Steps between C-alpha positions, in 0.01 A plus 500: 500500500371145560123462481384167643239281325156513654418128493691175556364163388631265768522127418501387861515138382571307185286211623141435402230250589375455142661454159364729228574438135570869431712582809795722414674445831495120484588504129841646580574224753554513875560840656701338778434507874284776647661758725425464871284770659799671667654566161174633359487740795837641393366549150179661623711741708698600192188550289337707777815714524477560124137611552328241282128536545361159421599134509315246285549163666510226240687184407465205438198506726559748785235352728672159469786632710456354850607820679279726293320655800834584663633640174185709459552639849854609407388663175227693674727612784661716232328780305394296195170459318448133413358295217484121500502302174368148551362201312217497752532138611694543828292658774456404862389663822852613586541679168152656527588628851823645369324679216239636741770632729651701217183584304576874504829442317351277227447668165387178334499124507548408134373150421578312178179429316569341163145393416137487615481125566691193610537370143703804398699560819574141603641419155756776553565479874403153617198299613289664765672841479193696380282366780755584768571844351131590478436390860788715622394796286157480660658493846723797429205691353279421799772636728507825306857480374587715194495250211620522143568234239759418236436288191781378277339470157624205297376301200280269707315754718462802270142413408393508866616855583149650505380235747817543708439877516142433614628277777734772619213752491302272728759578767499875420862475388712616208669237284814549293533307173860473378606285206723205582866529402740225406757630747615164634661199327250244625175683423314310224514715181146400408372701797606828339186674374487599136478860386150420365393378844642809671323731254171323575564522875581869473160573341320296767682672788440841348127430495506386864696811597240722331215327685675473837781762515793411721427128529752371243855606420829359371716484188229370268253777580783754485591399143136530392461844660823628347394380155158662529663825612700494177209410276261750659751776569347520848817603680795722417794271407809521718846588379826363635350170611743260675553159345322333793283629780525232766722692740739221595789627714344846522146449630534139616747223568474126560675317783544122464488243787879522546497878540619569145359799308388438143290699249194276543406137561498437122869586477685293763812490281568874551663547840530856626634428847404357841346698784682289760829624355424851377259787545229566246652831391830325425322221307293735286797723423720222364565472126265203447208692650586824323524326160164336563335832585653656186350224286157538661500881466657514155272719284280287278603731215848350519393138468558366150185284506280791623648818355260526203194343661179701468379374837814611682355798694219281637710191585568374850810316382371175641703279731882510483533133596496394137787739423707408806446124514800340328284207390224712344430482126355856505660841526175655630176400666308339211160508669514865606653641180236729349640457150419128528193526722331758279607370160147389400315803648610785266 
């Protein structure tokens, strides 16, 4: 029996109005022309038929698409919950009116917030970006939209995470801190945070989480919590853990601007199919998809690099991108591996 994923990340455009140093999408080159709205409507119909519950509209920059209000109308004429992932710099009255019209369907507007000030953010994303983003965050907040934030932690902004979390709290919003990954050929290697930096960040985020529960989340805090669970014996360890817990192809899929289905936006080289040519059930039942799911769900006990690890029952498995990316130098997520992360804490 086919069980549909619950969420689809929809790259409604590959275009963006800014040029970020750490952008995975741009690092892999052009994603080609965007599909016209009529083709997206065909895809939305297929996803609705397969009973997906939620569409996360992303890109590129989704609000940069000129027909965004019309596209939002089409999405919300079908039974989807909606999340919008944006860099926060593109907002006008037409977009605000569109968001207001569909407020009841919006689970969240997730805004990229990579630092607490213009010095940190503008270095990464371009001159004037922080000022524009903050102005638009204030507008969204004043309109009562459900806000949350996402921070990509790299070597240049890691020391600002406490201040960034405070800025998010000022808007009564959660912020997710995920470590940056070298998952694109043009991302500067020096942006990758060191294990030492991630360990430091984990301790800081754990302290924030204790003081203000539910305000911070993400891969860095997750590693710190899993390690502490091991050291303190505070939870019962799990048996039969899968190699990875991200849920690609089972809980979620990613649709690129040309309608193609891929595991996620970090892995554009792995093509599963195209929703303009096939149904989702057919795509996720082909051999490429099945092999991918087998790799993700392979018991961690069967992995040569993990079989004898003492942290194994507590491990999340990290992100599979490092394993699946043909250009990666790693066979596992080096910044989420508890054997590495906790090496100096025993």
